[in-house]
C-alpha positions in Angstrom: 30.8 -2.7 19.1 33.1 -1.9 22.0 34.5 -5.4 22.0 34.7 -5.5 18.0 36.7 -2.5 17.8 38.5 -4.5 21.1 39.2 -7.1 19.0 40.1 -5.8 15.9 43.1 -3.7 18.2 44.4 -6.9 20.0 44.4 -8.4 16.5 47.1 -5.9 15.2 49.0 -5.7 17.5 49.6 -9.4 17.1 49.8 -8.9 13.7 52.7 -6.7 14.7 54.5 -8.6 17.1 54.4 -12.0 14.8 55.5 -9.2 11.5 58.2 -9.0 13.7 59.1 -12.0 15.1 59.2 -13.4 12.0 61.5 -10.6 10.3 59.1 -8.8 8.0 59.4 -5.6 10.6 62.8 -4.7 11.3 63.2 -1.7 13.0 66.9 -0.1 13.2 68.3 0.3 16.5 71.1 2.5 16.9 73.1 4.7 19.2 72.4 8.5 18.6 74.9 10.6 18.0 76.5 14.0 16.7 78.8 12.7 13.9 75.7 10.9 11.1 78.6 8.4 10.2 78.9 7.5 14.3 75.6 6.3 14.9 74.7 4.8 11.1 77.4 2.5 11.9 75.7 1.8 15.2 72.8 0.9 13.1 74.5 -1.0 11.1 76.6 -3.1 14.3 73.3 -3.1 15.7 72.2 -5.8 12.9 74.6 -8.2 15.0 72.5 -8.5 17.6 70.0 -9.8 16.3 69.1 -13.5 15.7 69.4 -14.2 12.2 72.1 -12.4 11.5 76.0 -14.1 11.6 77.5 -11.3 10.4 78.5 -7.8 9.3 81.3 -6.0 7.2 81.2 -2.4 6.5 83.2 -1.0 3.3 81.8 2.5 3.7 79.7 5.2 5.2 79.5 8.7 3.9 77.5 12.0 4.0 76.2 12.5 0.9 75.7 15.8 0.2 73.2 15.6 -3.4 70.6 12.6 -1.3 70.1 15.7 1.1 69.3 18.3 -1.0 66.9 16.0 -3.0 65.8 14.9 0.7 64.8 18.2 2.3 63.0 19.7 -1.3 60.9 16.2 -0.7 60.3 16.2 2.4 60.3 20.5 3.0 55.7 21.3 3.4 55.1 17.4 3.7 52.2 15.7 5.1 55.1 13.7 6.9 56.7 16.7 8.1 52.9 18.6 9.2 52.9 15.5 10.8 55.9 15.4 12.8 56.2 19.7 13.2 59.2 19.8 11.4 58.7 22.5 10.0 61.2 23.6 6.7 63.3 25.3 8.9 64.3 22.6 11.2 64.4 20.2 8.6 67.3 22.7 6.4 69.4 23.0 9.5 68.9 19.2 10.6 67.9 16.4 8.2 71.5 15.1 7.1 71.3 11.7 4.3 73.8 9.3 4.2 75.1 6.1 2.3 76.4 3.0 3.8 77.5 -0.1 1.7 78.3 -2.9 3.4 78.1 -6.9 3.9 75.3 -8.3 5.9 75.2 -12.7 6.5 71.9 -13.8 7.5 71.0 -17.5 9.5 68.6 -18.5 6.6 66.6 -20.7 9.2 65.2 -17.6 11.4 64.8 -14.9 8.3 64.3 -14.9 4.7 66.5 -11.8 4.1 69.2 -12.7 1.8 73.1 -12.3 1.7 75.3 -10.2 0.2 76.0 -6.1 -0.3 73.7 -3.8 1.0 74.3 -0.1 -0.1 71.6 1.7 1.8 70.6 5.3 2.2 69.7 6.8 5.5 67.9 10.2 6.3 68.3 11.2 9.8 67.7 14.0 11.6 69.0 15.9 14.9 66.3 15.3 17.9 67.7 18.0 20.1 64.8 16.8 22.8 67.4 13.9 23.4 70.5 13.8 22.6 72.4 17.6 22.7 71.4 17.5 18.8 72.4 14.4 18.5 71.5 12.0 14.9 68.5 9.8 15.3 67.2 7.4 12.0 64.4 8.9 11.2 
């Protein structure tokens, strides 16, 4: 049994790495910042570090107050919040939603992702453990 469990774990790890290499899993890399706009900007600009991204042009990045209210209501008391130890008061004080509009072009020999205008919401949480209250994408 132990051998089967170990084989399953190795297979899952290899599949995860293969999915990342194939562009199916795309982690966002960002520089945490006190400014939510700067955090999202760094995440979008971080796409340029990926071998399959040709260009990125940011048009607009803004905090979306209405989306922030909706996200807080959605996450407060949720299973995800409970799993991560996020109290309702923590989410109320530390969650913000940012809307970014940008254009991206990809190398289609390296990824299946389509080029074009992107309108994307980023849900940010302040993580005081890592950067004196800096914001990171959740």
